[in-house]
N, C-alpha and C positions, 0 to 999 in steps of 0.2 A: 551407557551409552558415551561414544567419544564424539565430540564435536570440534569441528574446524572452523574457526573464526576467519571468515574473510572480511577483512575492514575491522580494525582494532581501535576504534575511537570511542566517544563516549557511549553509543550503542554497544559497541563489541564490549567494553568493560563492564557495561551493566548486565548484559548476558551471560558474562563470565561470573558474576557474582550470584546470579540466581540459577544458573546452571549447577554450581556447587551446592547450592541449598538442596537442590532436588537430585543429588547422586551423581550427576554428569561430569564427564572428565574432559576439559579443553585439551585435545592432543596436539593442536596446533594454531598457530595465528600467522596471519598474512595481511599486508597492507603495502602502501607504495614502496616502501623501503625493502620489504621482503615479498614480491609477488608469486603468486603460483607459478609452478613451473609445469609445462605441459608433459615432461618426461619423468615427473618424480610423483611417488605415490603420496597420498594425502594422510594415509593411516587415520582415517577417522570413519565412523558410521554414517556421518551425515555432516554438510557444511551447512553454515548460516552466513548469508552475504549481506551486508550492510555497506555499500560503497559509495560509487558516485554513477549516474547514468552514462556518463562517457566509458566507463570501466565494466559495467555489469554484463554486457552482452560476451566479452571475451572471457570474463570469470566463469559465466554459465557454461559457455562452450568447452572450456577446459576442464571443469569439474565432470560434465556429463561424459566426456571422452575418456575421463579416468575412472568412470564407473562410481563416483560418489554421488549420493543424491544431494539435492541441494535446495534450501528454503532461500528464497529472494526477498528481501524486505527493501531493496533499493526501488524508488520510484522514477519515474519520469523517462520510461522505454515502452510505453504502451504500443507505439507503431511497429514495434519489432515482435509483438506478440506472436504473430503466425509464423514468423521465422523461427522463433526459439519452440514452438509446439512442433514444427517439423523436425527440428535438430534433435529432439528430445525423442520422437518415434522413430527416427532413422536408428538413433544409438540405443534404443530401449532404455532410456534413462529414467529419472525420477525428479520432478522439478515441481515445486509449490511456490506460488507466489501470490501477494495481496497488496492492494493498495495500502492498507494499514493493517497490522497486526494486534491492534488492542482489542480484547474482547469487548469493551463497551462501545467501540465504535462499530463493530460489525453488529452488534444489537442496535445501534443507532442508524445503521442502513434499512435494518427491518423497520423500525419506527417510522423513517422517512418515507419508505415504501408504501405502509398501511396509510398514513397521512395524505400522500399524493394521490392514492386510489381513492379516499372519500372525498378530497377537494377537486378532484377531476369533475366532479358534477355540479361544481360552484364556481362558474366561470369568472364570476366578479373578483376573485381572488388571483392577484398575479403572484407570481414566485420568482425567487432569486436566492443566490447562494454567495455566502462571504466565508473566506477562509484566512487564518493569520497564523504565521509561523516566526521562528527566530531569523535574524538577519543572515544567517549563514546557509540557509536552505537553498539547494541550487536549482530546484525546477519550480514553476508557477504556471497555472493553478496546481496545487498539491495533488498528489495521485488521489488520496481520499476525495478531494474536491469533485476530481474526475469522475469517480464512482458514483458519487452523490448525484452529480449532473446526469450521467446517464441512467439513473433510478427516475429522476424527474421528467426526463425525456421520454422515457417508456410509458410513464404512468400518467402525465399530462397530456391531453390531445391538443391544447392550445399552445404548446411549446415545442416546435420542431428543430430549433438549431442553437447551438451554444453561442454566445458571445462573452469572450474572455477578455480580462484585462480592461482599461480605462477609456471607452470609445469617447469621441469629441462630438459625435452628432447624436441625434436622437437613435434610440435602440428601438428595433422592430419589435412590436408587441408579440410576435411569434418566438423571438430569442429568449433564451434563458441567460441571464447575466450573472457572471461568476466573477467576482472582486477579489483580489489577493492583497494582504498587506505583509511586509517583513519588516519587523520590528523587534530589537532587542532580544530577550532570550525566551520569547513564546513558544512554548512545547507545541502547542497546537490546538486552534480553536476553529469549528466549523458550524456555521449557522445557516439554516434554511428559513427563508423568510416568505410567509404567504401573506399577502397585504390586500385590502380591500378598503373602500371608503369608510367602512363603518368600524373595522377593527383590523388588528394585525396579530398574526399566528406566528411565533418565532420557536424552533427547534434547535436548540444548541448542545454540542458536546465539545467540553473543554478537558483537555489532558493536563493533569498536575504535574506528572513526570514521566521519564521513559522507561519506569518499570512496568507498566501496562504492554508496552510494545515489546520489551525484552521477553517479558513471560509468555506472550502469545507467540513469539518465534520459537520457543523453546517447546512449546506444545505442539506446535507444528511440526518442528523436527521429529519429536517422540512420535507422532502419527505418521510421518512420512515413510519412516524406516520399515514400517509393518505393511506398506501398500507396494503392489504390483507397479511395474513400469507405467508411466503415465504424466501428463501434465495437468496439474491439480491448482486449485485455487484456494485460498485461506478458508473461505466460507464452508468449503465442504467438510470441515472437520466436525462443525456444529452439529 
């Protein structure tokens, strides 16, 4: 399998290392200094895109128009999902995206969903979400936190809206508070808290390094090249 890397930073280098171990070839690399050209072939079976929220839409559009399947690891573009879905359908392209490509995080999504389903029947437990990342991360809350929040809002009848950031006043009891921290070199930590007067239940996923994300992106690429045209989410490969 030939992979084009769109974004050749820390994550791109880790994908390159793991791809070689799995027998894949990095056929091209693109970054700010060498962007994708709309009229130039990519010479790859699939592209893996980890760049910036401001660049991701243009990259997806160019790759789809070039006929190259693309795995999108960039987060922070959720409001454009419908636009990309229409683009993919019109061009008969193949795009797979996810808020987090770690296998462990995607298992964590299922654990949180099951816990929220159980706790929906116990309204004495309030719920909140905390996430922390390195100080270079461009978006907040993280894409993973947004996915976790959507799971909690779906499963907890008592939570009907999202409250992100650091509010100065009282939070509506029906709001799910999502707080973010950007500090140092934290790879990624997400904690879901269920709190009552009697006790507290905390569920935490803590990433130790970027290898899990890189491997997940490669697994997604291997899966996508065998799929028909469509707009896919990472959890569909499990």
